[in-house]
Structures are given as C-alpha cells and as structure tokens.
FIDREN-567035 format. One record per residue: residue number from 1; residue in one letter; x, y, z of N, C-alpha, C in turn. Coordinates in Angstrom, 2 decimals. Atoms other than C-alpha are relative to their C-alpha. Last residue first. Example, Ala and Ser with C-alpha at 12.3 -4.5 7.8 and 13.67 -1.06 7.14 Angstrom:
REM residues 2
{site 2; S; {-0.82; -1.19; -0.06}; {13.67; -1.06; 7.14}; {-0.77; 1.09; 0.73}}
{site 1; A; {0.89; -1.19; 0.00}; {12.30; -4.50; 7.80}; {0.90; 1.20; 0.00}}
***
This chain:
REM residues 219
{site 219; L; {-1.31; 0.36; -0.56}; {41.74; 16.24; 159.64}; {0.42; 0.95; 1.13}}
{site 218; I; {0.09; 1.24; -0.79}; {38.00; 16.68; 159.10}; {1.31; -0.30; 0.71}}
{site 217; R; {0.90; -0.24; -1.13}; {37.85; 20.28; 157.93}; {-0.03; -1.20; 0.95}}
{site 216; E; {-0.74; -0.81; -0.96}; {40.91; 19.71; 155.74}; {-0.85; 0.31; 1.23}}
{site 215; N; {-0.67; 0.86; -0.98}; {38.91; 16.90; 154.15}; {0.88; 0.77; 0.98}}
{site 214; E; {0.95; 0.75; -0.83}; {36.41; 19.13; 152.39}; {0.71; -0.76; 1.11}}
{site 213; K; {0.77; -0.95; -0.81}; {38.95; 21.63; 151.08}; {-0.93; -0.72; 0.97}}
{site 212; E; {-0.90; -0.56; -1.01}; {41.30; 18.90; 149.88}; {-0.76; 0.93; 0.94}}
{site 211; F; {-0.28; 1.06; -0.97}; {38.51; 17.05; 148.08}; {0.86; 0.53; 1.14}}
{site 210; A; {1.24; 0.16; -0.78}; {37.34; 20.25; 146.35}; {0.19; -1.05; 1.09}}
{site 209; M; {0.17; -1.20; -0.83}; {40.91; 21.03; 145.26}; {-1.24; -0.11; 0.88}}
{site 208; Y; {-0.93; 0.09; -1.12}; {41.38; 17.44; 144.05}; {-0.17; 1.19; 0.95}}
{site 207; N; {0.53; 1.00; -0.93}; {38.22; 17.65; 141.97}; {0.91; -0.16; 1.21}}
{site 206; K; {1.14; -0.63; -0.69}; {39.46; 20.87; 140.38}; {-0.60; -0.96; 1.03}}
{site 205; Y; {-0.56; -0.88; -1.02}; {42.77; 19.13; 139.61}; {-1.10; 0.74; 0.77}}
{site 204; L; {-0.65; 0.80; -1.04}; {41.05; 16.24; 137.87}; {0.54; 0.90; 1.11}}
{site 203; K; {1.06; 0.52; -0.87}; {38.77; 18.64; 136.01}; {0.59; -0.84; 1.13}}
{site 202; G; {0.55; -1.09; -0.80}; {41.77; 20.52; 134.62}; {-1.07; -0.47; 0.97}}
{site 201; A; {-1.01; -0.37; -0.98}; {43.50; 17.33; 133.49}; {-0.52; 1.11; 0.92}}
{site 200; N; {-0.07; 1.09; -0.99}; {40.33; 16.08; 131.80}; {0.99; 0.34; 1.10}}
{site 199; V; {1.17; -0.13; -0.87}; {39.92; 19.46; 130.11}; {0.01; -1.07; 1.09}}
{site 198; L; {-0.27; -1.17; -0.86}; {43.46; 19.25; 128.74}; {-1.14; 0.21; 0.98}}
{site 197; H; {-0.96; 0.44; -1.02}; {42.70; 15.72; 127.50}; {0.39; 1.15; 0.93}}
{site 196; D; {0.68; 0.88; -0.96}; {39.56; 16.93; 125.72}; {0.94; -0.43; 1.12}}
{site 195; G; {0.77; -0.82; -0.92}; {41.46; 19.79; 124.08}; {-0.69; -0.82; 1.07}}
{site 194; F; {-1.01; -0.76; -0.76}; {43.97; 17.38; 122.55}; {-0.70; 0.87; 1.04}}
{site 193; R; {-0.41; 0.90; -1.09}; {41.01; 15.20; 121.55}; {1.07; 0.66; 0.87}}
{site 192; E; {1.11; 0.03; -0.95}; {39.62; 18.13; 119.55}; {0.36; -0.89; 1.19}}
{site 191; L; {-0.09; -1.24; -0.77}; {43.04; 18.55; 117.97}; {-1.15; 0.13; 0.99}}
{site 190; F; {-1.12; 0.10; -0.92}; {43.08; 14.90; 116.90}; {0.10; 1.24; 0.89}}
{site 189; R; {0.39; 0.96; -1.03}; {39.60; 15.25; 115.42}; {1.11; -0.17; 1.03}}
{site 188; C; {0.93; -0.69; -0.91}; {40.63; 18.40; 113.59}; {-0.44; -0.93; 1.13}}
{site 187; M; {-0.80; -0.84; -0.89}; {43.60; 16.51; 112.15}; {-0.88; 0.75; 0.99}}
{site 186; M; {-0.74; 0.85; -0.94}; {41.34; 13.80; 110.77}; {0.78; 0.85; 1.00}}
{site 185; I; {0.99; 0.54; -0.95}; {38.96; 16.35; 109.20}; {0.68; -0.87; 1.05}}
{site 184; I; {0.34; -1.08; -0.93}; {41.93; 18.16; 107.62}; {-1.00; -0.47; 1.05}}
{site 183; K; {-1.15; -0.23; -0.87}; {43.21; 14.93; 106.09}; {-0.32; 1.08; 1.04}}
{site 182; S; {-0.02; 1.09; -0.98}; {39.79; 14.04; 104.74}; {1.14; 0.18; 0.99}}
{site 181; G; {1.12; -0.18; -0.92}; {39.54; 17.44; 103.05}; {-0.02; -1.05; 1.09}}
{site 180; L; {-0.30; -1.12; -0.89}; {43.03; 17.12; 101.56}; {-1.12; 0.20; 1.02}}
{site 179; T; {-1.11; 0.40; -0.87}; {42.33; 13.66; 100.18}; {0.34; 1.10; 0.99}}
{site 178; A; {0.49; 0.92; -1.03}; {38.90; 14.67; 98.86}; {1.11; -0.42; 0.97}}
{site 177; D; {-0.53; 1.35; 0.23}; {40.25; 17.69; 96.98}; {-0.36; -0.92; 1.16}}
{site 176; L; {-1.16; 0.35; -0.82}; {38.00; 20.64; 97.71}; {0.42; -1.42; -0.31}}
{site 175; K; {-0.77; -1.22; -0.15}; {35.44; 22.41; 95.54}; {1.29; -0.24; 0.79}}
{site 174; N; {-1.23; 0.11; 0.79}; {33.97; 19.14; 94.29}; {0.82; 1.30; 0.01}}
{site 173; E; {0.17; -0.93; 1.12}; {30.58; 20.16; 95.75}; {1.21; -0.01; -0.93}}
{site 172; N; {1.20; 0.42; 0.74}; {30.60; 17.08; 97.99}; {-0.24; 0.88; -1.23}}
{site 171; M; {-0.33; 1.23; 0.73}; {34.17; 17.90; 99.00}; {-1.18; -0.48; -0.83}}
{site 170; S; {-0.91; -0.35; 1.09}; {33.26; 21.49; 99.88}; {0.39; -1.23; -0.81}}
{site 169; H; {0.76; -0.73; 1.02}; {30.25; 20.35; 101.91}; {0.88; 0.32; -1.20}}
{site 168; T; {0.85; 0.98; 0.71}; {32.33; 17.73; 103.74}; {-0.83; 0.68; -1.08}}
{site 167; M; {-0.81; 0.88; 0.83}; {35.01; 20.29; 104.59}; {-0.87; -0.97; -0.80}}
{site 166; R; {-0.55; -0.77; 1.12}; {32.59; 22.95; 105.80}; {0.80; -0.88; -0.95}}
{site 165; K; {1.09; -0.33; 0.93}; {30.58; 20.54; 107.92}; {0.53; 0.72; -1.23}}
{site 164; Y; {0.47; 1.26; 0.61}; {33.72; 19.09; 109.52}; {-1.09; 0.29; -1.04}}
{site 163; T; {-0.99; 0.37; 1.02}; {35.13; 22.58; 110.09}; {-0.42; -1.27; -0.71}}
{site 162; E; {0.13; -0.92; 1.13}; {31.96; 23.68; 111.87}; {0.96; -0.36; -1.13}}
{site 161; R; {1.26; 0.28; 0.70}; {31.91; 20.62; 114.11}; {-0.14; 0.86; -1.25}}
{site 160; N; {-0.12; 1.31; 0.63}; {35.59; 20.98; 115.03}; {-1.26; -0.33; -0.81}}
{site 159; L; {-0.87; -0.16; 1.16}; {35.20; 24.70; 115.67}; {0.16; -1.31; -0.75}}
{site 158; R; {0.82; -0.65; 1.03}; {32.26; 23.99; 117.98}; {0.81; 0.18; -1.29}}
{site 157; N; {0.98; 0.98; 0.48}; {34.34; 21.50; 119.95}; {-0.87; 0.58; -1.11}}
{site 156; V; {-0.72; 1.00; 0.78}; {37.22; 23.97; 120.21}; {-0.97; -1.02; -0.59}}
{site 155; H; {-0.32; -0.65; 1.27}; {34.89; 26.77; 121.33}; {0.73; -0.99; -0.92}}
{site 154; E; {1.26; -0.05; 0.73}; {33.48; 24.47; 124.03}; {0.20; 0.66; -1.37}}
{site 153; D; {0.13; 1.24; 0.76}; {37.06; 23.79; 125.04}; {-1.32; -0.07; -0.76}}
{site 152; R; {-0.72; -0.13; 1.28}; {37.44; 27.44; 126.00}; {-0.18; -1.26; -0.85}}
{site 151; T; {0.81; -0.84; 0.88}; {34.76; 26.96; 128.66}; {0.65; 0.15; -1.37}}
{site 150; I; {1.13; 0.83; 0.45}; {36.65; 24.06; 130.24}; {-0.88; 0.78; -0.97}}
{site 149; L; {-0.54; 1.04; 0.88}; {39.85; 26.12; 130.45}; {-1.14; -0.82; -0.60}}
{site 148; L; {-0.20; -0.69; 1.28}; {37.85; 29.00; 131.93}; {0.56; -0.97; -1.03}}
{site 147; E; {1.33; -0.04; 0.62}; {36.72; 26.62; 134.69}; {0.07; 0.69; -1.37}}
{site 146; L; {0.24; 1.34; 0.52}; {40.37; 25.94; 135.46}; {-1.37; -0.09; -0.67}}
{site 145; R; {-0.88; 0.15; 1.18}; {40.96; 29.67; 135.78}; {-0.18; -1.38; -0.62}}
{site 144; E; {0.59; -0.79; 1.09}; {37.94; 30.00; 138.06}; {0.83; -0.13; -1.27}}
{site 143; G; {1.10; 0.73; 0.61}; {39.19; 27.13; 140.25}; {-0.63; 0.74; -1.17}}
{site 142; D; {1.02; -0.95; 0.44}; {42.49; 28.86; 140.94}; {-1.10; -0.74; -0.76}}
{site 141; K; {1.22; 0.67; -0.47}; {44.80; 26.61; 142.91}; {-1.22; 0.87; -0.29}}
{site 140; A; {0.67; -0.87; -0.98}; {47.46; 29.22; 142.11}; {-1.20; -0.66; 0.66}}
{site 139; L; {-0.96; -0.75; -0.81}; {49.93; 26.96; 140.32}; {-0.68; 0.77; 1.13}}
{site 138; M; {-0.68; 0.91; -0.92}; {47.29; 24.50; 139.14}; {0.96; 0.75; 0.92}}
{site 137; G; {0.98; 0.54; -0.95}; {45.03; 27.15; 137.65}; {0.63; -0.93; 1.02}}
{site 136; A; {0.31; -1.04; -0.98}; {47.96; 28.98; 136.06}; {-0.97; -0.50; 1.06}}
{site 135; K; {-1.19; -0.28; -0.80}; {49.22; 25.83; 134.35}; {-0.30; 1.02; 1.10}}
{site 134; L; {-0.30; 1.18; -0.82}; {45.79; 24.70; 133.20}; {1.19; 0.28; 0.91}}
{site 133; D; {1.00; 0.08; -1.07}; {44.79; 28.16; 132.01}; {0.31; -1.16; 0.95}}
{site 132; Q; {-0.36; -1.01; -1.00}; {48.06; 28.47; 130.06}; {-0.98; 0.00; 1.17}}
{site 131; V; {-1.24; 0.47; -0.64}; {47.36; 25.19; 128.25}; {0.41; 0.98; 1.10}}
{site 130; M; {0.36; 1.09; -0.90}; {43.79; 26.30; 127.56}; {1.21; -0.53; 0.75}}
{site 129; G; {0.58; -0.59; -1.20}; {45.01; 29.58; 126.10}; {-0.37; -1.05; 1.02}}
{site 128; S; {-1.15; -0.58; -0.70}; {47.25; 27.66; 123.69}; {-0.48; 0.70; 1.28}}
{site 127; E; {-0.67; 1.02; -0.81}; {44.17; 25.59; 122.89}; {1.26; 0.51; 0.68}}
{site 126; H; {0.71; 0.34; -1.23}; {41.96; 28.47; 121.76}; {0.85; -0.89; 0.91}}
{site 125; L; {0.37; -1.28; -0.61}; {44.26; 30.05; 119.17}; {-0.72; -0.24; 1.32}}
{site 124; F; {-1.04; -0.37; -0.96}; {45.67; 26.57; 118.55}; {-0.28; 1.34; 0.67}}
{site 123; F; {0.07; 0.87; -1.18}; {42.41; 25.47; 116.95}; {0.99; 0.46; 1.07}}
{site 122; R; {1.24; -0.35; -0.70}; {42.32; 28.48; 114.62}; {-0.18; -0.85; 1.25}}
{site 121; E; {-0.20; -1.27; -0.71}; {45.99; 27.98; 113.71}; {-1.25; 0.39; 0.79}}
{site 120; I; {-0.72; 0.32; -1.23}; {45.23; 24.35; 112.85}; {0.26; 1.27; 0.82}}
{site 119; V; {0.90; 0.73; -0.91}; {42.58; 25.40; 110.34}; {0.69; -0.25; 1.33}}
{site 118; E; {1.00; -0.94; -0.52}; {44.82; 28.03; 108.72}; {-0.93; -0.67; 1.00}}
{site 117; T; {-0.62; -0.88; -0.99}; {47.72; 25.60; 108.37}; {-1.01; 0.94; 0.63}}
{site 116; T; {-0.35; 0.81; -1.17}; {45.59; 23.00; 106.61}; {0.56; 0.88; 1.12}}
{site 115; E; {1.25; 0.28; -0.70}; {44.04; 25.53; 104.23}; {0.26; -0.78; 1.29}}
{site 114; S; {0.26; -1.15; -0.88}; {47.55; 26.71; 103.30}; {-1.27; -0.20; 0.81}}
{site 113; E; {0.62; -1.13; 0.68}; {48.24; 23.22; 101.91}; {-0.26; 1.12; 1.01}}
{site 112; I; {0.71; -0.91; -0.90}; {50.64; 20.63; 103.29}; {-0.50; 1.21; -0.79}}
{site 111; S; {-0.62; -1.31; -0.15}; {51.61; 17.86; 100.86}; {-0.88; 0.91; 0.85}}
{site 110; T; {0.04; -0.78; 1.24}; {50.16; 14.44; 101.52}; {0.67; 1.34; 0.24}}
{site 109; I; {0.65; 0.83; 1.02}; {50.56; 11.67; 104.10}; {-0.03; 0.71; -1.35}}
{site 108; N; {-0.99; 0.69; 0.82}; {53.16; 13.53; 106.18}; {-0.63; -0.78; -1.15}}
{site 107; C; {-0.58; -0.97; 0.94}; {50.54; 15.94; 107.48}; {1.00; -0.66; -0.94}}
{site 106; V; {0.97; -0.19; 1.08}; {48.72; 12.97; 109.00}; {0.53; 0.97; -1.03}}
{site 105; T; {0.03; 1.23; 0.80}; {51.84; 12.08; 111.00}; {-0.96; 0.12; -1.17}}
{site 104; M; {-1.19; 0.01; 0.85}; {52.25; 15.68; 112.18}; {0.00; -1.21; -0.92}}
{site 103; V; {0.20; -1.05; 1.00}; {48.68; 15.73; 113.47}; {1.17; 0.03; -0.97}}
{site 102; N; {0.91; 0.54; 1.02}; {49.29; 12.40; 115.20}; {-0.27; 1.01; -1.10}}
{site 101; T; {-0.83; 0.83; 0.87}; {52.27; 13.94; 116.98}; {-0.84; -0.64; -1.09}}
{site 100; L; {-0.75; -0.92; 0.86}; {49.93; 16.62; 118.28}; {0.94; -0.76; -0.92}}
{site 99; Q; {0.91; -0.57; 1.00}; {47.53; 13.96; 119.55}; {0.73; 0.95; -0.94}}
{site 98; D; {0.30; 0.99; 1.04}; {50.30; 11.98; 121.26}; {-0.86; 0.60; -1.10}}
{site 97; G; {-1.14; 0.06; 0.90}; {51.44; 15.07; 123.15}; {-0.22; -0.97; -1.14}}
{site 96; C; {0.02; -1.25; 0.77}; {47.98; 15.52; 124.60}; {1.14; 0.00; -1.02}}
{site 95; R; {0.93; 0.24; 1.11}; {48.09; 11.85; 125.58}; {-0.19; 1.25; -0.84}}
{site 94; E; {-0.71; 0.83; 0.98}; {51.20; 12.57; 127.66}; {-0.88; -0.27; -1.20}}
{site 93; L; {-0.98; -0.86; 0.68}; {49.36; 15.41; 129.38}; {0.77; -0.78; -1.05}}
{site 92; E; {0.74; -0.88; 0.91}; {46.38; 13.16; 130.18}; {0.97; 0.89; -0.78}}
{site 91; R; {0.46; 0.84; 1.11}; {48.68; 10.52; 131.63}; {-0.75; 0.84; -1.03}}
{site 90; I; {-1.13; 0.18; 0.91}; {50.42; 13.21; 133.68}; {-0.36; -0.92; -1.16}}
{site 89; I; {-0.24; -1.19; 0.81}; {47.07; 14.24; 135.14}; {1.13; -0.22; -0.99}}
{site 88; R; {0.99; -0.04; 1.08}; {46.21; 10.72; 136.31}; {0.21; 1.20; -0.92}}
{site 87; S; {-0.19; 1.19; 0.83}; {49.38; 10.26; 138.34}; {-0.95; 0.01; -1.19}}
{site 86; M; {-1.14; -0.27; 0.87}; {49.11; 13.83; 139.63}; {0.25; -1.17; -0.95}}
{site 85; T; {0.42; -1.00; 0.98}; {45.64; 13.07; 140.96}; {1.12; 0.32; -0.98}}
{site 84; M; {0.83; 0.70; 0.98}; {46.84; 9.88; 142.63}; {-0.49; 0.95; -1.10}}
{site 83; L; {-0.87; 0.85; 0.81}; {49.61; 11.83; 144.35}; {-0.78; -0.73; -1.09}}
{site 82; W; {-0.82; -0.86; 0.85}; {47.21; 14.54; 145.51}; {0.89; -0.84; -0.92}}
{site 81; K; {0.85; -0.50; 1.08}; {44.70; 11.98; 146.79}; {0.81; 0.87; -0.96}}
{site 80; L; {0.19; 1.12; 0.93}; {47.43; 10.25; 148.81}; {-0.84; 0.44; -1.20}}
{site 79; E; {-1.28; 0.25; 0.68}; {48.46; 13.55; 150.39}; {-0.14; -1.12; -1.03}}
{site 78; I; {-0.23; -1.11; 0.93}; {44.86; 14.45; 151.17}; {1.28; -0.22; -0.79}}
{site 77; V; {0.87; 0.15; 1.18}; {44.10; 11.02; 152.66}; {0.22; 1.11; -1.02}}
{site 76; D; {1.40; -0.23; -0.35}; {47.10; 11.05; 155.01}; {-0.82; 0.01; -1.30}}
{site 75; L; {0.65; -1.18; 0.56}; {50.30; 9.37; 153.94}; {-1.39; 0.18; 0.57}}
{site 74; N; {1.35; 0.08; -0.54}; {52.66; 7.00; 155.73}; {-0.73; 1.29; -0.36}}
{site 73; Q; {0.56; -1.08; -0.82}; {55.63; 7.08; 153.39}; {-1.38; -0.35; 0.53}}
{site 72; V; {-0.84; -0.28; -1.18}; {57.95; 4.44; 151.94}; {-0.63; 0.97; 0.98}}
{site 71; S; {-0.55; 1.21; -0.61}; {55.81; 2.68; 149.31}; {0.77; 0.28; 1.29}}
{site 70; I; {1.06; 0.78; -0.62}; {53.61; 5.66; 148.46}; {0.56; -1.20; 0.77}}
{site 69; V; {0.49; -0.75; -1.17}; {56.65; 7.86; 147.85}; {-1.06; -0.81; 0.74}}
{site 68; N; {-1.02; 0.04; -1.04}; {58.24; 5.23; 145.58}; {-0.47; 0.71; 1.27}}
{site 67; L; {0.00; 1.35; -0.57}; {55.08; 4.74; 143.54}; {0.99; -0.11; 1.15}}
{site 66; I; {1.24; 0.17; -0.76}; {54.80; 8.49; 143.06}; {-0.06; -1.37; 0.66}}
{site 65; Q; {-0.12; -0.77; -1.24}; {58.43; 8.82; 142.03}; {-1.23; -0.19; 0.88}}
{site 64; N; {-0.92; 0.72; -0.88}; {58.07; 6.00; 139.49}; {0.16; 0.72; 1.34}}
{site 63; E; {0.71; 1.20; -0.44}; {54.99; 7.64; 137.96}; {0.87; -0.80; 0.96}}
{site 62; I; {0.93; -0.37; -1.07}; {56.82; 10.96; 137.87}; {-0.72; -1.22; 0.54}}
{site 61; E; {-0.76; -0.49; -1.16}; {59.74; 9.56; 135.90}; {-0.92; 0.31; 1.17}}
{site 60; K; {-0.54; 1.18; -0.69}; {57.49; 7.57; 133.56}; {0.75; 0.40; 1.26}}
{site 59; E; {1.14; 0.74; -0.56}; {55.52; 10.72; 132.66}; {0.50; -1.21; 0.79}}
{site 58; E; {0.41; -0.69; -1.23}; {58.77; 12.63; 132.30}; {-1.21; -0.66; 0.63}}
{site 57; A; {-0.99; 0.29; -1.05}; {60.13; 10.09; 129.81}; {-0.41; 0.64; 1.33}}
{site 56; D; {0.13; 1.41; -0.38}; {56.97; 10.22; 127.68}; {0.93; -0.32; 1.17}}
{site 55; L; {1.27; 0.15; -0.71}; {56.99; 14.02; 127.66}; {-0.18; -1.43; 0.50}}
{site 54; K; {-0.21; -0.57; -1.33}; {60.68; 14.02; 126.74}; {-1.27; -0.09; 0.84}}
{site 53; D; {-0.77; 0.98; -0.77}; {59.96; 11.66; 123.83}; {0.25; 0.50; 1.43}}
{site 52; E; {0.94; 1.07; -0.37}; {57.24; 14.05; 122.61}; {0.71; -1.08; 0.82}}
{site 51; T; {0.84; -0.54; -1.07}; {59.75; 16.92; 122.69}; {-1.00; -1.05; 0.48}}
{site 50; W; {-0.84; -0.12; -1.20}; {62.26; 14.89; 120.68}; {-0.84; 0.48; 1.18}}
{site 49; L; {-0.16; 1.35; -0.55}; {59.57; 13.86; 118.17}; {0.85; 0.03; 1.27}}
{site 48; M; {1.27; 0.45; -0.59}; {58.59; 17.48; 117.61}; {0.14; -1.35; 0.68}}
{site 47; F; {0.26; -0.83; -1.18}; {62.18; 18.63; 117.10}; {-1.27; -0.46; 0.71}}
{site 46; A; {-0.83; 0.52; -1.09}; {62.83; 15.69; 114.75}; {-0.21; 0.80; 1.29}}
{site 45; Q; {0.64; 1.23; -0.46}; {59.92; 16.74; 112.53}; {0.76; -0.56; 1.21}}
{site 44; N; {1.17; -0.42; -0.78}; {61.36; 20.23; 112.32}; {-0.78; -1.20; 0.53}}
{site 43; E; {-0.47; -0.66; -1.22}; {64.71; 18.77; 111.25}; {-1.17; 0.41; 0.88}}
{site 42; K; {-0.36; 1.06; -0.95}; {63.13; 16.35; 108.79}; {0.47; 0.60; 1.32}}
{site 41; S; {-1.33; 0.58; 0.16}; {61.54; 19.33; 107.08}; {0.23; -1.11; 1.02}}
{site 40; P; {0.04; 1.41; -0.39}; {57.85; 20.20; 106.77}; {1.33; -0.73; -0.25}}
{site 39; E; {-1.13; 0.63; 0.69}; {58.45; 23.98; 106.69}; {0.09; -1.46; 0.44}}
{site 38; S; {-0.61; -1.02; 0.85}; {55.43; 26.09; 107.58}; {1.14; -0.57; -0.83}}
{site 37; L; {0.95; -0.29; 1.07}; {53.52; 23.06; 108.85}; {0.56; 1.04; -0.97}}
{site 36; Y; {-0.01; 1.13; 0.94}; {56.59; 21.94; 110.79}; {-0.95; 0.25; -1.16}}
{site 35; S; {-1.26; -0.10; 0.76}; {56.95; 25.37; 112.37}; {0.08; -1.11; -1.04}}
{site 34; M; {0.19; -1.08; 0.97}; {53.27; 25.23; 113.36}; {1.26; 0.19; -0.84}}
{site 33; C; {0.96; 0.48; 1.00}; {53.84; 21.84; 114.99}; {-0.22; 1.06; -1.07}}
{site 32; Q; {-0.75; 0.85; 0.92}; {56.94; 23.13; 116.75}; {-0.89; -0.55; -1.10}}
{site 31; S; {-0.87; -0.87; 0.80}; {54.92; 25.95; 118.28}; {0.78; -0.80; -1.03}}
{site 30; M; {0.88; -0.74; 0.90}; {52.25; 23.48; 119.41}; {0.81; 0.93; -0.90}}
{site 29; L; {0.45; 0.89; 1.08}; {54.92; 21.16; 120.80}; {-0.90; 0.72; -0.99}}
{site 28; T; {-1.12; 0.17; 0.94}; {56.50; 23.99; 122.79}; {-0.41; -0.86; -1.18}}
{site 27; D; {-0.13; -1.28; 0.70}; {53.17; 24.85; 124.39}; {1.09; -0.09; -1.06}}
{site 26; L; {1.13; -0.02; 0.93}; {52.74; 21.17; 125.21}; {-0.02; 1.30; -0.79}}
{site 25; R; {-0.39; 0.73; 1.21}; {56.25; 21.21; 126.67}; {-1.14; -0.06; -1.01}}
{site 24; D; {-0.76; -0.90; 0.87}; {55.18; 23.90; 129.12}; {0.39; -0.68; -1.31}}
{site 23; I; {0.98; -0.94; 0.56}; {52.55; 21.52; 130.51}; {0.70; 0.98; -0.94}}
{site 22; M; {0.74; 0.73; 1.03}; {55.23; 18.85; 130.94}; {-1.04; 0.90; -0.67}}
{site 21; R; {-0.87; 0.06; 1.18}; {57.39; 21.37; 132.78}; {-0.67; -0.75; -1.14}}
{site 20; L; {0.06; -1.31; 0.64}; {54.51; 22.08; 135.14}; {0.89; 0.05; -1.23}}
{site 19; V; {1.34; -0.12; 0.60}; {54.26; 18.35; 135.87}; {-0.13; 1.34; -0.72}}
{site 18; V; {0.00; 0.78; 1.24}; {58.04; 18.16; 136.38}; {-1.36; 0.09; -0.69}}
{site 17; Q; {-0.85; -0.65; 0.98}; {58.04; 21.00; 138.91}; {-0.03; -0.73; -1.34}}
{site 16; E; {0.67; -1.21; 0.49}; {55.07; 19.60; 140.81}; {0.81; 0.66; -1.11}}
{site 15; I; {1.09; 0.45; 0.87}; {56.76; 16.19; 141.08}; {-0.72; 1.20; -0.60}}
{site 14; Q; {-0.59; 0.49; 1.24}; {59.93; 17.75; 142.48}; {-1.07; -0.41; -1.00}}
{site 13; K; {-0.51; -1.16; 0.73}; {57.99; 19.75; 145.06}; {0.59; -0.42; -1.34}}
{site 12; K; {1.16; -0.71; 0.53}; {56.05; 16.66; 146.12}; {0.45; 1.20; -0.84}}
{site 11; Q; {0.49; 0.74; 1.17}; {59.28; 14.70; 146.48}; {-1.19; 0.70; -0.64}}
{site 10; D; {-1.00; -0.11; 1.06}; {60.80; 17.33; 148.78}; {-0.49; -0.69; -1.28}}
{site 9; V; {0.05; -1.39; 0.48}; {57.64; 17.62; 150.90}; {0.96; 0.18; -1.17}}
{site 8; Y; {1.24; -0.18; 0.75}; {57.44; 13.82; 151.20}; {-0.06; 1.40; -0.62}}
{site 7; Y; {-0.11; 0.78; 1.23}; {61.09; 13.51; 152.19}; {-1.24; 0.20; -0.86}}
{site 6; N; {-0.83; -0.77; 0.92}; {60.77; 16.33; 154.71}; {0.14; -0.71; -1.34}}
{site 5; R; {0.81; -1.13; 0.46}; {57.90; 14.45; 156.34}; {0.77; 0.85; -0.99}}
{site 4; R; {1.00; 0.53; 0.93}; {59.96; 11.25; 156.51}; {-0.86; 1.13; -0.57}}
{site 3; T; {-0.72; 0.37; 1.22}; {62.86; 13.14; 158.07}; {-0.97; -0.53; -1.05}}
{site 2; L; {-0.31; -1.23; 0.72}; {60.54; 14.81; 160.57}; {0.70; -0.31; -1.32}}
{site 1; M; {1.26; -0.48; 0.58}; {59.15; 11.42; 161.58}; {0.23; 1.26; -0.83}}
***
C-alpha cells in the first residue's frame, strides 16, 4: 500500500512540474512572438514552432501519465478530481500555444507594420500578467490570484472590442489598408482566445480547490 501511495505522490509531483513548465513556455512563446514581429526571420519562426512542438509533446506526456496512474492506482475522489483537472488544464494550455502560432501565421500573409506590433504589445501587457497569475495561483492554491487572472481578461476583451471598432472605422474612412486592418482584427481575435483559454485553466483550478475543500470534510 505504501509503495502504491509513493507511486501516486511521485507521479503527481512529476505532472505538476510539467504543467508549470507548460505555463512557462507560454511566456516564452509570447517573447518569441514579439521577436518574430521585430524580425520576421525563418530562425525566429523556427523558435516559435519548436516551443509549440514542446507544448504538444508535454500535453501528450501528461495525458499518458494520468491514464497510467488511473489504471494502476486506487484513488480517492480528491485525487481523481485533481488528475481530471490537470488533464483539462493541459488542453487549455496547448490551445493557448495554438493561438500564438496562429498570430505568427497571419503575420506571414503580409508584411508586418508597426501598427501590428503595437496592438499585440497592448494585448501581451495584460496576458503576460495572466500567465503569471495562473502559475502563482496554482503553486500557492491562491484563489485571489486566480480571480485576478479572470479580471485581467476583461481588459483583454475590452481591448479586442476597441481595436475592432478602431480598425473598421479606419478602413471605412480609407485611412488604413484593408488587408492590414483585416489582419490585425484576426490577430486580435486569436489573442482574445488566448486569454479565454487562460481563464478556462484558472477556473478549472479554482473549481478543483473548492471541490478539495468540500470533500476534505467528508473524507
């Protein structure tokens, strides 16, 4: 029994480490995205794609670990809930990576203008904080930090709406090239989804914390 318990504790620790590493990779991807916007070279593109590939591989790695733990371990409801929560969180993190790769793909369609970089910088100002909130909230089981993540996303959503209105107005007034304006609108949508997936991950962990607290009284 002790050996089985030690196995679960060991696997849980490994899973936690990889999940936190995936969150760190999102920070790396944002930095690489800005580097690509500054210099859209094949090398900078390759850096982003490599990081995205690592996110994909880590998602599969954790999913396999979770399935293995469930298959060999007798788990209580809290342990099972934790594993299921991690399974859902890593999917959200992988989708975050997809959205940033989508931004790079849209940038490849036409040349990158300073307007594009400025818009993305404004999104990342909020979203880099959201990534840190998610990591800190999970590490410390800090519900207030996770709630801050959700609040920051409201700024992201508002920024997306404001940018859409500004771009469409400028295009209608022929003050902005239609191709560039459409590209910026697409990228803003991807960045809004990036924030949505971070919020989903934060809410999943908040729900787990509430479940754990409630069921610890019962067990």
